[in-house]
N, C-alpha and C positions, 0 to 999 in steps of 0.2 A: 182340453183344459176346462176343469168347472170351477167357478168361483160363484160362492152365495154368502151374502151377508146379512139376509134376512130371514125373519121367518115369516110364514105365511099366516100371519094376524091381520084382522081388519085394521083399518087406518081408522084411530078413535073419533074422526070428524064423520065418517060413515055411521057411526053408532048415535051421535049426538045431533046431527043433522047438516053440520057443516060440511061445505065443498072447499077443496083446495085449488088454489092456481098457483103457476110457479112463475115467479119472476126473474128474468135476465137481467144481469147487471154487468157490462163490459168496461175494463179499464185498462186503458192504453198507458205503457211506461216506458222511460227511459232508463236503461243500466248507467249510460254514461253521465246523465244529469242526476241520476238517483232520485227521480222524483215521477208521478203520474198523475195523468190529468185527471178532473174529476171523474166520478162514475157516472155512465150514462146507463140508464134503465131504459129498456127495451119497451117502447109502447105498448105491444101486445103482450098478452101472459099465455103461458102455456098450459096444458092439460096435464102433462107428466112431466116428471125429471127428464127422462128418455128424450123427449120432442125439445126440452130446454137443452140439454146437453148437446145433442147432435147440432142443434140449431147456432150454439153458442160457438161450437168448433167451425162449422160453415162460415159463420159472419165473421170469426177471427181472421178467417185465411182472405174474405172478402177484403176486410179492412187492411190487412199486409198488403194486397197485392193494389189497394189503393193508394196506400202511402207509397209504395214502391221501394224497390231494393237498395237503390242509392241512401235513402233517407232513413230505411230500417238499419243497415249496417252501420252508417254514420253515426246513429245515435244509440245503436244497441236496444232498438224497439221491441217489446213484448207486448203481448195483449193476455190480460186475467181475465175470467168470466166467473161468475158465481150464478147459480140456480137457487133461488130462495122460496120456499113455500110461503104463500100468503094465503090467511084464513081469510072465508067471506062465510056471510050468513045467507 
């Protein structure tokens, strides 16, 4: 299966001299309480969306294991994460 969503164009920041880092934001939520904790911005930035996304999935699993089966099931906890580009000069 092949999936493609982008055209092989240069990133505009490369053309005008900007570089981009990717910010990972984790959000832990409870479906039972219909609320989320304040977003947590990961202190390190990532060079690519791929690196951010794979780390986000891995860290979400680590956090779920830290919280534990009982608490996750009791509160229907889930973790969302976002990888957001940040422009730097």
